[in-house]
N, C-alpha and C positions, 0 to 999 in steps of 0.2 A: 235584620230589623226593617220593618216597613210600618209608614205612618197611615193611618186607616182614615182619618179625618180630621178636619178642625174640630176638638171637643167645645172649646170655648174661647172667647177673648175676655181677658180680664181688664177692667176699667177702675182705675183708682178714684175713689171720690170723698170730698169732705164731709157729706152729710147724705147718709143712705136714705133716708125718708123723701129728702129732696130729690134725688136722682130716682128713687121709683117711682116718685108723682111724675118726673117728666117722662119715663119710658112708658108709663101707663096712660098717662092723661094727654100727653101731646103726641107719642108715637103709637099709642092705641096698643100696645103690648102687654100681656098679663105676667105678673110677676108668680112664679109658681112655688117658690120656696126662698126662705130667709133661714140662714144658719150662722151660727157662731163657731168659728175654729180657734179655741182658746190659744193653743200652743204656738198658733201663727198670728196672734193678737190682732184677728181680723173678724168681721161681720159680713157676710156675704147675701147677695139677692141675685136670684136668676131667672133668665128670661128666654125662651126658646125664640130661634129665628131659623125655620126650616130645620135642619139637622144639628144647627150649631147653636150653641148658648152664649148668652152674654151673661158675665159674671161681674156684679159690681162689688168692690171692696171697699169697706170703710175701716179704718184703723180703731181698735178699741184701747189702745195704749199710746200714749206719747212717743214710746221708744220701739213702736212696732215698723216693720218693713213697709207697711202702707203709707204710715205718718212721715217717715223718712224720705220715701218717694215723691210724696205731695210737697213736702218742704223744699226738696231739690229741683223737683221738675213740673210741680203743680199737677192739678188733677187731667186724667186722661189714661190713653191706653197704658197699662202696666206690663201685659204679658199676653203671649201667643201660646194657646195650649193644644197639643195633638193626642189623639188617643193612639195608643200602642198597645199590642197584645201582650207583651212583658216590660213594665218599666224598668226592673232591675238590670234586664238583658240589654234593653235599649241604652240604659245609662253607659252601661259597660263597653257597649259597641262604639258610642260616639266617642268616650274618653279613650279608646284605643285608636281612635282616628285622630287624636290632638285636640279634641274640644274640652276646654276647661268647664267643669262641673260645679255648682252650688251644692248639691245633693250627690253622694257618693252611692247612697242606698236609698229605695223609696221611703216614704213616709206618709203618714195618713193627711190626707186632704179633705175638702169639701164632699158633700155627697157620698162618702165613703170610698171614695176612690183612693187607690195609690198614686202619688205624685212625685216627681224629681225635676228640678230645674237646672238647666244650663246657663253658663255665665254669659251675659251679652255681650261681653268682650271677644267671645269666640264664635259670636252668632251674628255679626254684623249690626250689633247694637240692640237687638231683639231679645228681651229676656222670654225664654223658651221654655214652656213646661211639657213634659211627656204625663200623661195620665191614664190609668187603666183600672179594669178591676183587680182588686188584691189577689195574690196567689195564693193558694190554700198552703 
């Protein structure tokens, strides 16, 4: 397994439109995509910063993971995502090394990527995501 680069930094927000306004009108960045991922109960907005993306995440349900995160910790950095060549193989590899997984197998994420999360109890408090192109 090898990590290729930081794919994105996920930031939990209460109001996506207000957060987009901040990134566009204060920081001068351009939102290039807004997408709803219904099975994760989230609406996302993406910005490019060099090779790395910023992903803003707004819950679309009171019981969604982002709503629960904001209720517990407030708005802010939610997760760090790394690009890997093979999400399934990377999840298997770290589990064999004793890392607790949230996802035992890849699932569909935003922008058509395969994703899988590692539990922050095993990653020094950082919710960590592996993502990459889906395998055929």
